[in-house]
Phi, psi and omega in degrees: 000136185284136175279146175259130185280172190294326183292311181299318180295318177300315181294320184289322177300313181298320177294323179293313185292325181285340176277353183281137178278147174294136178296136181296145180279146180291149175063031173290136190299131174088359182244151182087311176239070184295127182053041175066019181257147180252148178303139181227168181273346175246146177297145179225149174289138183278114174053049187308325181291344178250320189255315183295130180217191180280355173267173175270130174240138188201172170048062181269154181220129176272143171298153180305329182272357175078015187255355172230148175227113182258143178206168181259136172239132176270122173259168180300345181250335187192164176270145177226160182256130177241162184218151168227148180235146174282122181270177180300329181272015176068020175245153185272143177285156173301127185298142175224167183290136178301145186306332185260357189244174170117339181265318182246162173293117183224145184199177170061055173294145179207123181286150166289160184299331180273350179077005179272348176228142178237119182267154174199155173275141186211146175261016176295148180288141181288323178212178185291336181283340185278116172237024183288334185055039175291140175275130174230167177263127182244168170210159177236154181244144180294134175242178180300323189252338184191235178234153180285181168292152181293144179235156184252000000 
């Protein structure tokens, strides 16, 4: 077995340490007590006064900073992605259809770890010739004001 010299070991150690994430700080706003709920040993509806309706809501995702919550709502004709945001007064906005959703059947939103992209499943056509309604994974990117147009 080949030995590693001291310099190579130090370089490997530094590379390893630099790749480690900083531990989250306690009590960051919006994290830990999502939508003012505390962990329990029994399942509870998440914010029923805001999200629960006569439709099916599922597959929600919080932004890494805890200030946005995207989820899927099934309408009689398709799935749509909705969003609610944490306001300055620490209350959540009334859910609305996400700016990039509502035309095609879309579901399963999921944030990238840095919160700059939101991935989702969509039956939108890849091009004008495509009429298969095949589900593919799309994404939108965070802009200064909202989200970009969906990309494939």
